[in-house]
N, C-alpha and C positions, 0 to 999 in steps of 0.2 A: 784731211776732211773726215768729219765724223760720220759713221755709218748710221743710216736711219734705223730706228727701233720700230720694227713692224709688229703689228698686233691684229688679231681678227676677233670678230664678235663671238661672244659666248654662245650665241644662237646660230652660229655658222654651220653647225653639223645637222641642223634641222632639215635642210633641203639639198645639201651637197654642193650648192653653188656658193662659193665663198670669195670674199675679197679681203685684203689686208690693207690697213692704213698706217701711215707713218707721219706724224707731225714733224715738220722740219722748218725751223726759223719762221718765216711768214707764209709758208705754204703747207698743204697736206698732200702727200703722195698716196696713190691708190693703185693696187695691182691685183691680179688674179692669183689666188692661192695655188691653183693647180698648174699655173704657167708663170712662175716668178720671173723668168727671163724674157717673157713675151712683151714687155713694155710696161710703162708706168704712166698713169694720168696724173697731172699736177694741177691742183686748184689753189687759188689764193685763199687766205683765211676767211674772208667775207663770203666768197662763193661757197665754201664748205659749210659755214654756219647756216647760210640760207638753205642749202640742200638738206642738212640734218633737221632743221626746223620743219621743213615740209615732210620729210620722212616721218617724223614723230607725230605730225598732224594727220597722217593717213593720206596725203595727197597722191602718193604713188601706189596705193593699195589696188590690187586687181580684184575684180569681181569674178571669181571662179565658180 
């Protein structure tokens, strides 16, 4: 079984809270960079696309 190729955002060092993602076949895996053994979320490709579209559109921006 091929190991996932994990990567994190180039912006991940900005706030200290980071996640890593790994595209695998028809899913995308997500884990916490600081707790890599703590579990992995798995999204199908369409869910991941919908999520990233909303992130880029500012849907999840916080009014701080």
